[in-house]
N, C-alpha and C positions, 0 to 999 in steps of 0.2 A: 475754691479750695479743692486741692487734689485729693483723690481717694487713696486707699491703700495700694501699694505696689502689687503687681501680679506675680505669682510664683510660676515656675515652669510647669508645675502640675496643673495649676489653674488654667494656664494657656492651653495645655494639652486637652483638658476636660472641655474647655470652650470649643476647641476644634471638633472634638467628638460629638458634642451636643448639637453644633451647627450641622455637622455631617448627618446626624440622625434626624434633622428637620425641626428641631425645637425652635420656638420663637424666642425673641430677646427677653420677654417677660418671664417665661418658664426658666430660661437659662439664668436670669438674674436671681430668681428665687433659689435655684439649685446651688449657685455659687456664692450667694450672699452679697451680690453686687447690685448696682442700679441698672435699670434698663439702658439708660444713656451710656453708662460705663461699658456695658456689653457691646453696644453699637460701636462706640469709639475704638475699643480694643480690637473688635473684629475688623474694622476698617483699617487700622494700623497693620494688622496681620494679613491684609489682602483677602479677607473672607467676607462673604455676604450673609447677613443674618436677617431673618424676618422680624420686622418691627410691628408692634401693635400699638394702637392708639385708642383712647377711650371712646371717641365718637365713631371711628371707623373700625371695621372688623379686622382688616389685615392689609399691610403694605409690604411689598417685597420688591427688590430690584432684580430678582432672578425669575425668568420666565420658564415655564414648563412647556416643552414642545409637544403638540398633539401628535399621536401616531399617524393620523391621516389628515389631509387638508380638508377643511370644511368646504362644502360645495357652494356654488354661487347662491343656490336656494337658501342654504343655511345663513349665509352672510346677509342676504336680503331680508330674511326673517328677523335677524338681529337689528338691522336697520329699521324695519317696520316697527319693532317693539320700542326702539328708541324714539321713533317719531310719535308713537302713541303716548309714551310717557312724557314727551316734551309738550304735549298739548294740555297737560294738567296745569291748572292755574296756581297751585300751591307749591311750586318748585322753588327751592332756594338757589342761590347763585352757584354753589358747588355742584348741585345736581344738574343744573343747566350745562355747566362746563363739562361734566362727565358725559352727558348725552351728546354734546357737540363733539367730544373726542371720539365717542363710539361711532357717530355718523361719519366722521372723517376717516377713522380706521376702516370702516366697512367699505367706503368708496375706494380707499387705497388698496384694500384686499381685492376688491373686484377688478381693479386695473391690473394689479400684479398677477392675479390668477388668469386673466384674459391673455396677458403676455406669455405666461407660462404655458397655457394651453396652446397658443399659437406656436410657441417654440417647439412644443412636443409634436405638433402637426408637421412642422417643417422638418424636424428630425426624422419622423416616420417616412415622409416623402423622400428624404435623402437616402435613407436605408433602402427604400423601394427602388429608387433610381440606381443606386450602386449595384443592387442585385440584377437589374435589367442590363446594366453596362457589363457586368461580369458574364452574363449569358451571351451578350452580343460579342464580346471579345472571344469567348470560348467558341462560339459558332464561326467566327472569322478564322480562328486558328484551324478548325476542322476543315473548312472549305479551301484554305490556301494550300498550295503545293509546298512541300518541304523546300527549304532554301539551299540545302546542301546537295540536292540533286538537280541537274539541269531540267528545265521544262522541255518535254518532247513535243515537238510540233511536226505536223505533216508537211512534207515539201510541197511547195506551191506548184500547181500544174503548169507545164510549159507550153 
């Protein structure tokens, strides 16, 4: 069964509430709609809304980017925590899958960070070599005689 049609005002309010960071449950209460109705309408409008579920705390399809990259040490600590948690005998299937995903993400991060650091090293070396090349070119220009004047040579003894 379909719900009540959305008014333009309700759509605008939905946009505002999503922009403000409210989750679907809160928006549903404010607009008098179901959480599923909020999700579906947001999807049709090309918006991403935070969904809540009773057993899980929060699900979102939008990632917040950290201001700084975590270090290798931080990624390894996350991996170590996941390994410790994985050794517990009372884990359910979902927890095991989450820990496996964490371990996979930590390994992927390590590899990408290593590539990034290597790239930054190559970039720094390139900048250094460009500076040396510019100095070399400048030095060559200072040592070379001007091309518009003939080079004076001393006559060879006879």
